[in-house]
Backbone as JSON, one array per atom type, in Angstrom:
{
  "sequence": "MSARSKIFFGVDLAGRIDEVTGIAAVSEKKELVFVNEVKPDIAIRNYIDYHRPVIIGIDAPLTIPNGKFGTYASRKCDRDLISLGIPTFATSMLAQLTFRALTIQTVLSKKYQIIEVYPHATRLRMGVQNKGQKHTEKNRELVQSRLSRFVKNMPRSSKVLLSSDALDAILAAYTAYLHYNHLTEGIGDETEGKIYIPKVNFKKSLN",
  "N": [[-17.06, -17.83, 18.18], [-19.03, -15.23, 19.47], [-21.54, -13.43, 17.65], [-21.91, -10.94, 18.55], [-19.6, -10.12, 19.71], [-17.15, -7.8, 20.73], [-14.99, -6.07, 18.54], [-11.59, -5.38, 17.79], [-9.44, -3.45, 15.91], [-6.48, -3.47, 13.9], [-4.06, -1.59, 12.12], [-1.29, -1.68, 10.16], [0.05, 0.62, 8.65], [1.16, 1.29, 5.35], [3.43, 3.55, 3.73], [3.08, 4.11, 1.05], [0.61, 3.65, -1.51], [0.99, 1.53, -3.19], [2.33, -0.29, -1.75], [2.36, -2.96, 0.67], [-0.1, -3.06, 3.2], [-0.58, -4.11, 6.47], [-3.36, -5.64, 8.04], [-5.52, -6.41, 10.76], [-7.71, -8.13, 13.06], [-8.85, -8.43, 16.4], [-10.71, -10.14, 18.85], [-12.89, -9.41, 21.71], [-12.39, -11.5, 23.35], [-9.81, -11.97, 23.09], [-9.1, -13.3, 20.79], [-7.73, -14.06, 17.62], [-9.27, -12.77, 14.94], [-9.03, -12.29, 12.2], [-6.38, -11.88, 9.79], [-4.66, -10.01, 7.38], [-3.29, -8.8, 4.25], [-3.3, -5.84, 2.44], [-3.64, -3.28, -0.13], [-4.84, -0.77, -1.45], [-6.52, 2.17, -0.11], [-9.32, 1.94, -0.04], [-9.74, -0.76, 0.31], [-8.82, -1.18, 2.89], [-10.69, 0.35, 4.31], [-13.05, -1.02, 3.64], [-12.75, -3.54, 4.91], [-12.72, -2.66, 7.55], [-15.28, -1.48, 7.81], [-16.82, -3.75, 7.47], [-16.24, -5.28, 9.76], [-16.71, -3.52, 11.81], [-15.28, -2.27, 14.13], [-14.67, -1.59, 17.67], [-12.55, -0.01, 18.49], [-9.88, 1.35, 16.6], [-6.54, 0.74, 16.04], [-3.89, 2.45, 14.75], [-0.82, 2.18, 13.16], [0.92, 4.64, 12.56], [1.8, 8.09, 12.16], [-0.65, 10.23, 13.44], [-0.95, 12.84, 13.85], [0.62, 16.08, 13.51], [3.72, 17.83, 14.2], [3.38, 20.83, 16.11], [4.95, 22.89, 16.82], [4.83, 23.79, 19.39], [6.53, 22.85, 21.35], [8.97, 23.78, 20.6], [9.95, 22.77, 18.19], [9.41, 21.75, 14.81], [10.06, 19.41, 13.74], [9.71, 16.99, 15.07], [7.33, 15.29, 17.18], [6.21, 15.72, 20.62], [5.48, 13.25, 21.68], [6.99, 11.46, 20.18], [9.58, 12.11, 21.0], [9.35, 11.6, 23.72], [9.0, 8.84, 23.76], [11.54, 8.01, 22.97], [12.97, 8.87, 25.18], [12.13, 7.01, 26.96], [13.54, 4.87, 26.23], [12.71, 3.69, 23.91], [13.17, 3.42, 20.68], [12.32, 5.5, 17.88], [10.99, 7.07, 14.88], [11.38, 10.45, 13.75], [8.61, 12.57, 13.07], [8.92, 14.19, 10.85], [10.41, 12.66, 9.13], [8.67, 10.92, 8.09], [6.85, 11.83, 6.21], [5.21, 11.17, 3.92], [3.86, 8.85, 4.79], [2.54, 9.94, 7.0], [0.82, 11.82, 5.8], [-0.86, 10.09, 4.34], [-1.98, 8.63, 6.46], [-3.36, 10.65, 7.88], [-5.27, 11.32, 5.99], [-6.79, 8.95, 5.78], [-7.63, 8.77, 8.42], [-9.33, 10.99, 8.63], [-11.59, 10.19, 7.23], [-12.36, 7.76, 8.54], [-12.69, 8.49, 11.23], [-15.15, 9.6, 11.5], [-16.89, 7.62, 12.09], [-15.64, 5.83, 13.78], [-13.65, 5.11, 16.74], [-10.35, 6.09, 16.94], [-6.96, 5.37, 17.56], [-3.5, 6.23, 17.85], [-0.9, 3.93, 17.56], [2.05, 2.0, 18.38], [3.64, -0.61, 17.28], [6.27, -1.61, 17.81], [6.87, -0.59, 20.35], [4.84, -1.86, 21.75], [5.6, -4.54, 21.45], [7.94, -4.49, 23.0], [6.93, -3.89, 25.58], [5.35, -6.12, 25.97], [7.17, -8.1, 25.98], [7.84, -9.56, 23.75], [9.63, -8.89, 21.87], [11.59, -8.74, 18.9], [14.93, -9.67, 17.87], [17.31, -7.97, 16.18], [16.86, -7.62, 12.62], [13.5, -7.2, 11.89], [12.19, -8.33, 9.76], [13.3, -10.74, 9.07], [13.12, -14.32, 8.71], [13.65, -15.88, 11.0], [13.29, -14.07, 13.16], [10.62, -13.34, 12.81], [9.37, -15.77, 13.29], [9.96, -16.01, 16.0], [8.61, -13.77, 17.18], [5.96, -14.35, 16.4], [5.49, -16.78, 17.72], [5.76, -16.03, 20.45], [3.8, -14.09, 20.62], [1.53, -15.6, 20.5], [1.0, -16.3, 23.08], [-0.5, -14.31, 24.09], [-2.51, -13.69, 22.26], [-5.14, -15.57, 21.13], [-5.68, -18.34, 18.85], [-3.64, -17.88, 17.08], [-1.81, -18.68, 14.18], [0.36, -21.53, 13.82], [3.79, -20.99, 13.4], [5.23, -22.81, 11.97], [3.49, -23.75, 10.13], [2.1, -21.56, 8.96], [3.81, -18.82, 8.35], [3.72, -15.61, 9.34], [3.96, -12.34, 7.83], [6.05, -9.49, 8.64], [4.54, -7.18, 8.49], [1.93, -8.15, 8.86], [2.16, -9.21, 11.44], [2.7, -6.88, 12.91], [0.28, -5.6, 12.52], [-1.44, -7.23, 14.0], [-0.39, -6.77, 16.54], [-1.04, -4.07, 16.73], [-3.83, -4.22, 16.77], [-4.17, -5.65, 19.13], [-3.17, -3.82, 20.95], [-5.17, -1.9, 20.75], [-7.23, -3.37, 21.89], [-6.23, -3.58, 24.53], [-6.29, -0.88, 25.18], [-9.03, -0.34, 25.27], [-9.61, -1.69, 27.58], [-8.44, -0.15, 29.5], [-5.68, -0.43, 29.82], [-3.52, 0.81, 28.74], [-1.11, 3.47, 28.26], [-0.94, 6.92, 27.52], [1.46, 8.38, 25.58], [3.03, 11.44, 25.31], [1.54, 14.57, 24.32], [-1.6, 16.19, 24.59], [-2.2, 18.28, 22.79], [-0.46, 17.9, 20.7], [-0.64, 15.33, 20.03], [-0.95, 11.84, 20.97], [0.7, 8.72, 21.53], [-0.34, 5.49, 22.05], [0.6, 2.99, 24.27], [1.13, -0.26, 25.8], [0.6, -0.39, 29.36], [3.21, -0.58, 31.82], [2.83, -2.6, 33.73], [0.76, -4.15, 32.67], [0.21, -6.86, 32.29], [-0.46, -8.01, 34.72], [-3.08, -7.4, 35.08], [-4.52, -8.82, 33.25], [-6.92, -11.32, 32.34]],
  "CA": [[-17.1, -16.45, 18.67], [-20.36, -14.64, 19.37], [-21.69, -12.39, 16.63], [-21.94, -9.65, 19.23], [-18.31, -9.86, 20.31], [-16.5, -6.55, 20.35], [-13.83, -6.28, 17.68], [-10.55, -4.36, 17.84], [-8.79, -3.51, 14.6], [-5.14, -2.94, 13.82], [-3.59, -1.25, 10.77], [0.13, -1.35, 10.02], [-0.1, 1.37, 7.4], [2.32, 1.55, 4.48], [3.49, 4.94, 3.29], [2.63, 4.23, -0.34], [-0.56, 2.84, -1.82], [1.39, 0.32, -3.91], [3.0, -1.15, -0.79], [1.43, -3.76, 1.47], [-0.54, -2.65, 4.54], [-1.09, -5.22, 7.27], [-4.58, -5.37, 8.8], [-5.89, -7.54, 11.62], [-8.77, -7.9, 14.04], [-8.82, -9.26, 17.6], [-11.99, -10.04, 19.56], [-12.82, -9.11, 23.14], [-11.9, -12.71, 24.01], [-8.4, -12.02, 22.71], [-8.97, -14.25, 19.69], [-7.42, -13.49, 16.32], [-10.43, -12.93, 14.06], [-8.45, -12.42, 10.87], [-5.21, -11.07, 9.48], [-4.54, -9.98, 5.93], [-2.47, -7.73, 3.69], [-4.01, -5.16, 1.36], [-2.92, -2.12, -0.61], [-5.57, 0.5, -1.56], [-7.26, 2.68, 1.05], [-10.69, 1.46, -0.05], [-9.72, -2.12, 0.85], [-8.7, -1.03, 4.35], [-11.98, 0.83, 4.82], [-14.06, -2.07, 3.48], [-12.56, -4.51, 5.99], [-13.13, -2.02, 8.8], [-16.74, -1.35, 7.81], [-17.41, -5.08, 7.62], [-16.07, -5.77, 11.13], [-17.22, -2.48, 12.71], [-14.54, -2.37, 15.4], [-14.88, -0.62, 18.75], [-11.39, 0.88, 18.42], [-8.89, 1.05, 15.57], [-5.18, 1.17, 16.34], [-3.15, 2.67, 13.5], [0.63, 2.36, 13.31], [1.34, 5.74, 11.69], [1.53, 9.37, 12.82], [-2.0, 10.76, 13.21], [-0.87, 14.28, 14.11], [1.89, 16.65, 13.07], [4.28, 18.76, 15.19], [2.8, 22.17, 15.99], [5.94, 23.89, 17.24], [4.6, 24.2, 20.78], [7.67, 22.47, 22.17], [10.2, 24.32, 20.05], [10.41, 22.16, 16.94], [8.42, 21.21, 13.87], [10.65, 18.2, 13.18], [9.18, 15.82, 15.75], [6.32, 15.55, 18.21], [6.64, 15.4, 21.98], [5.3, 11.82, 21.9], [8.15, 10.79, 19.59], [10.75, 12.32, 21.87], [9.1, 10.93, 25.0], [9.28, 7.42, 23.57], [12.99, 7.85, 22.97], [13.43, 9.03, 26.57], [11.78, 5.76, 27.64], [14.38, 3.82, 25.68], [12.0, 3.07, 22.8], [13.55, 4.19, 19.49], [11.28, 5.76, 16.89], [11.37, 8.03, 13.85], [10.77, 11.77, 13.82], [7.5, 12.71, 12.14], [9.39, 14.83, 9.61], [10.99, 11.63, 8.29], [7.58, 10.05, 7.67], [5.87, 12.76, 5.65], [4.25, 10.51, 3.04], [3.05, 7.99, 5.65], [1.69, 10.81, 7.82], [-0.24, 12.36, 4.94], [-1.82, 9.02, 4.06], [-2.67, 8.32, 7.71], [-4.29, 11.72, 8.18], [-6.36, 11.22, 5.03], [-7.62, 7.82, 6.19], [-8.23, 9.11, 9.71], [-10.42, 11.95, 8.39], [-12.77, 9.42, 6.81], [-12.76, 6.75, 9.52], [-13.03, 9.07, 12.54], [-16.57, 9.97, 11.52], [-17.66, 6.48, 12.58], [-14.89, 4.95, 14.68], [-12.62, 5.66, 17.62], [-9.03, 5.76, 16.39], [-5.8, 5.74, 18.37], [-2.19, 5.95, 17.27], [-0.16, 2.91, 18.32], [3.42, 1.76, 17.89], [3.87, -2.03, 17.55], [7.57, -1.88, 18.42], [6.73, -0.33, 21.79], [3.98, -2.93, 22.28], [6.44, -5.73, 21.57], [8.84, -4.33, 24.14], [6.17, -3.97, 26.82], [4.83, -7.48, 26.07], [8.28, -9.04, 26.08], [7.88, -10.42, 22.56], [10.42, -8.16, 20.89], [12.55, -9.49, 18.09], [16.32, -9.22, 17.97], [17.81, -7.78, 14.83], [15.92, -7.18, 11.59], [12.21, -7.84, 12.15], [11.67, -8.98, 8.55], [13.9, -12.05, 8.85], [12.27, -15.47, 9.06], [13.92, -16.28, 12.38], [12.68, -13.12, 14.08], [9.17, -13.43, 12.67], [8.98, -16.99, 14.01], [10.06, -15.71, 17.43], [7.51, -12.88, 17.55], [4.68, -15.05, 16.22], [5.37, -17.77, 18.79], [5.55, -15.36, 21.74], [2.53, -13.38, 20.56], [0.45, -16.58, 20.72], [0.72, -16.35, 24.52], [-1.43, -13.22, 24.39], [-3.61, -13.7, 21.29], [-5.55, -16.94, 20.81], [-5.9, -18.69, 17.44], [-2.51, -17.53, 16.23], [-1.34, -19.86, 13.45], [1.73, -21.98, 14.11], [4.72, -20.46, 12.39], [5.7, -23.92, 11.14], [2.49, -23.96, 9.08], [1.88, -20.28, 8.29], [4.67, -17.79, 8.93], [3.17, -14.31, 8.98], [4.9, -11.28, 7.49], [6.23, -8.49, 9.7], [3.4, -6.26, 8.4], [0.78, -8.82, 9.48], [2.4, -9.3, 12.89], [2.52, -5.54, 13.47], [-1.15, -5.3, 12.53], [-2.0, -7.94, 15.16], [0.05, -6.01, 17.71], [-1.83, -2.84, 16.76], [-5.18, -4.59, 17.2], [-4.09, -6.03, 20.54], [-3.03, -2.57, 21.71], [-6.52, -1.32, 20.79], [-7.95, -4.16, 22.91], [-5.73, -3.14, 25.84], [-6.76, 0.49, 25.4], [-10.44, -0.45, 25.67], [-9.62, -2.21, 28.95], [-7.7, 0.8, 30.34], [-4.37, -1.0, 30.11], [-2.5, 1.53, 27.99], [-0.8, 4.83, 28.69], [-0.74, 7.82, 26.4], [2.76, 9.04, 25.59], [3.0, 12.68, 24.55], [0.78, 15.73, 24.75], [-2.9, 16.25, 23.92], [-2.24, 19.25, 21.69], [0.42, 17.47, 19.62], [-0.93, 13.93, 19.76], [-0.42, 10.81, 21.86], [0.87, 7.34, 21.08], [-0.77, 4.63, 23.15], [1.36, 1.76, 24.41], [0.7, -0.98, 27.01], [1.18, -0.01, 30.64], [4.33, -1.43, 32.21], [2.36, -3.77, 34.5], [-0.55, -4.54, 32.14], [0.01, -8.31, 32.34], [-1.06, -8.37, 36.0], [-4.52, -7.15, 35.03], [-5.16, -9.66, 32.25], [-7.58, -12.53, 32.82]],
  "C": [[-18.5, -15.88, 18.46], [-20.39, -13.53, 18.34], [-21.65, -11.0, 17.25], [-20.6, -9.3, 19.88], [-17.75, -8.52, 19.82], [-15.23, -6.86, 19.56], [-12.89, -5.08, 17.77], [-9.66, -4.54, 16.63], [-7.41, -2.89, 14.66], [-4.72, -2.71, 12.38], [-2.11, -0.89, 10.83], [0.28, -0.67, 8.66], [1.22, 1.55, 6.65], [2.28, 3.0, 4.02], [2.95, 5.15, 1.9], [1.5, 3.26, -0.62], [-0.2, 1.57, -2.57], [2.22, -0.61, -3.04], [1.97, -1.84, 0.09], [1.17, -3.13, 2.84], [-1.08, -3.87, 5.27], [-2.34, -4.79, 8.02], [-4.94, -6.61, 9.59], [-7.01, -7.14, 12.56], [-8.65, -8.91, 15.17], [-10.14, -9.06, 18.33], [-11.78, -9.7, 21.02], [-12.36, -10.32, 23.96], [-10.43, -12.96, 23.69], [-8.14, -13.1, 21.66], [-8.64, -13.51, 18.4], [-8.59, -13.8, 15.38], [-9.98, -13.11, 12.62], [-7.2, -11.57, 10.78], [-5.01, -11.14, 7.97], [-3.58, -8.87, 5.53], [-3.19, -7.15, 2.49], [-3.18, -3.97, 0.91], [-3.77, -0.85, -0.65], [-6.32, 0.88, -0.3], [-8.67, 2.11, 1.12], [-10.77, 0.05, 0.52], [-9.64, -2.09, 2.38], [-10.06, -0.63, 4.93], [-13.07, -0.23, 4.71], [-13.96, -3.13, 4.58], [-13.04, -3.92, 7.32], [-14.65, -1.9, 8.88], [-17.43, -2.7, 7.98], [-17.36, -5.54, 9.08], [-16.56, -4.78, 12.19], [-16.56, -2.52, 14.1], [-14.9, -1.27, 16.4], [-13.78, 0.43, 18.7], [-10.47, 0.4, 17.31], [-7.54, 1.59, 16.01], [-4.39, 1.28, 15.04], [-1.68, 2.95, 13.8], [1.11, 3.36, 12.26], [1.05, 7.04, 12.43], [0.14, 9.9, 12.44], [-2.09, 12.25, 13.52], [0.48, 14.77, 13.58], [2.42, 17.6, 14.15], [3.7, 20.16, 15.0], [3.75, 23.27, 16.47], [5.81, 24.32, 18.69], [5.82, 23.92, 21.65], [9.01, 22.8, 21.5], [10.71, 23.7, 18.77], [9.22, 21.69, 16.11], [8.93, 19.9, 13.26], [10.06, 16.94, 13.8], [8.16, 16.24, 16.8], [6.87, 15.19, 19.59], [6.53, 13.9, 22.23], [6.47, 11.02, 21.33], [9.37, 10.9, 20.51], [10.58, 11.64, 23.22], [9.34, 9.42, 24.9], [10.78, 7.15, 23.63], [13.54, 7.96, 24.39], [13.11, 7.8, 27.41], [12.62, 4.59, 27.14], [13.74, 3.08, 24.52], [12.3, 3.89, 21.54], [12.39, 4.35, 18.52], [11.8, 6.78, 15.89], [10.7, 9.36, 14.1], [9.68, 11.86, 12.76], [7.94, 13.3, 10.81], [10.0, 13.83, 8.64], [9.92, 10.73, 7.67], [6.46, 10.84, 7.0], [4.8, 12.07, 4.81], [3.31, 9.61, 3.83], [2.07, 8.82, 6.46], [0.53, 11.37, 7.01], [-1.29, 11.3, 4.64], [-2.64, 8.69, 5.31], [-3.71, 9.38, 8.05], [-5.5, 11.68, 7.25], [-7.33, 10.1, 5.42], [-8.35, 8.13, 7.5], [-9.43, 10.04, 9.53], [-11.71, 11.23, 8.03], [-13.27, 8.51, 7.94], [-13.25, 7.35, 10.84], [-14.47, 9.54, 12.62], [-17.41, 8.85, 12.12], [-16.96, 5.67, 13.66], [-13.94, 5.72, 15.59], [-11.27, 5.17, 17.11], [-7.95, 6.22, 17.36], [-4.53, 5.45, 17.59], [-1.46, 4.97, 18.16], [1.22, 2.73, 17.69], [3.8, 0.32, 18.23], [5.23, -2.35, 18.17], [7.53, -1.65, 19.92], [5.87, -1.42, 22.44], [4.78, -4.21, 22.44], [7.34, -5.65, 22.78], [8.11, -4.5, 25.46], [5.61, -5.4, 27.05], [5.94, -8.5, 26.29], [8.35, -9.99, 24.91], [8.73, -9.77, 21.47], [11.35, -9.1, 20.13], [13.95, -8.92, 18.3], [16.89, -9.14, 16.56], [16.71, -7.33, 13.89], [14.6, -7.94, 11.74], [11.68, -8.6, 10.95], [12.24, -10.38, 8.34], [12.98, -13.16, 9.33], [12.43, -15.86, 10.52], [13.21, -15.37, 13.38], [11.16, -13.14, 13.99], [8.63, -14.67, 13.38], [8.96, -16.73, 15.52], [8.88, -14.86, 17.89], [6.17, -13.6, 17.46], [4.45, -16.07, 17.34], [5.06, -17.1, 20.13], [4.22, -14.61, 21.77], [1.35, -14.31, 20.81], [0.13, -16.76, 22.2], [-0.33, -15.32, 24.92], [-2.68, -13.26, 23.5], [-3.91, -15.15, 20.9], [-5.74, -17.1, 19.3], [-4.79, -18.21, 16.52], [-2.06, -18.78, 15.49], [0.08, -20.24, 13.88], [2.66, -21.52, 13.0], [5.25, -21.56, 11.48], [4.75, -24.21, 9.99], [2.26, -22.69, 8.26], [2.74, -19.24, 8.99], [4.2, -16.43, 8.43], [4.28, -13.32, 8.65], [5.04, -10.32, 8.66], [5.09, -7.48, 9.68], [2.17, -6.86, 9.09], [0.96, -8.89, 10.99], [2.22, -7.94, 13.56], [1.05, -5.14, 13.51], [-1.84, -5.99, 13.7], [-1.63, -7.22, 16.45], [-0.73, -4.72, 17.86], [-3.24, -3.12, 17.25], [-5.2, -4.95, 18.68], [-3.92, -4.8, 21.43], [-4.37, -1.86, 21.81], [-7.38, -2.05, 21.83], [-7.52, -3.73, 24.31], [-6.24, -1.74, 26.17], [-8.21, 0.49, 25.87], [-10.56, -0.88, 27.13], [-8.76, -1.38, 29.91], [-6.33, 0.29, 30.74], [-3.27, -0.4, 29.23], [-2.21, 2.87, 28.65], [-0.52, 5.67, 27.46], [0.57, 8.56, 26.54], [2.66, 10.3, 24.74], [2.11, 13.74, 25.17], [-0.51, 15.82, 23.94], [-2.89, 17.16, 22.7], [-1.42, 18.8, 20.48], [0.24, 15.98, 19.3], [-0.28, 12.97, 20.74], [-0.3, 9.48, 21.13], [0.53, 6.46, 22.27], [-0.01, 3.31, 23.12], [0.9, 1.05, 25.68], [1.35, -0.42, 28.27], [2.27, -1.02, 31.02], [3.84, -2.72, 32.86], [1.05, -4.32, 33.97], [-0.83, -6.03, 32.29], [-0.68, -8.75, 33.64], [-2.57, -8.23, 35.99], [-5.25, -8.01, 34.0], [-5.79, -10.89, 32.89], [-6.86, -13.77, 32.29]]
}
């Protein structure tokens, strides 16, 4: 991979600092650059500063409801996803995760473009969704195998079976790659925040 290749970063953020956060990077050639699991915020920032990504996709709420649409419990983007048949959690149920995400975003946004992503929606649009509990070995094998059709250099699950956090981080990074190539759509409202997911027909535009 060229040293000048553009890098796209994904963060599957944990709500607590003592829980594992998945991080991953994908190149402009759709190659998996690395995938790892870390805990403290400083570790996340150090990896990002080392790779200097073009776009960072974070799987966590990056905005809070402002009441514009009649509720402070959830954002329009959350409700719009549900209307598309994509289940998600209301922002009010993710208070600790949201606070951590906003804190990290405040620091990183000074140097990087950041978008909110949702790996479950990306899996659905890519056709690599799991069935049942995503943490089970069987479902992780399924997602990892199908994801290798889109991301090069994915390890074989028979040799290295990635965790659900790591797989979601790769999906977040891949969504950032798609966003750079204008292959995502923003769900929600500018004033209350948008979640970016792959366009329905994005596969037709891939090389």
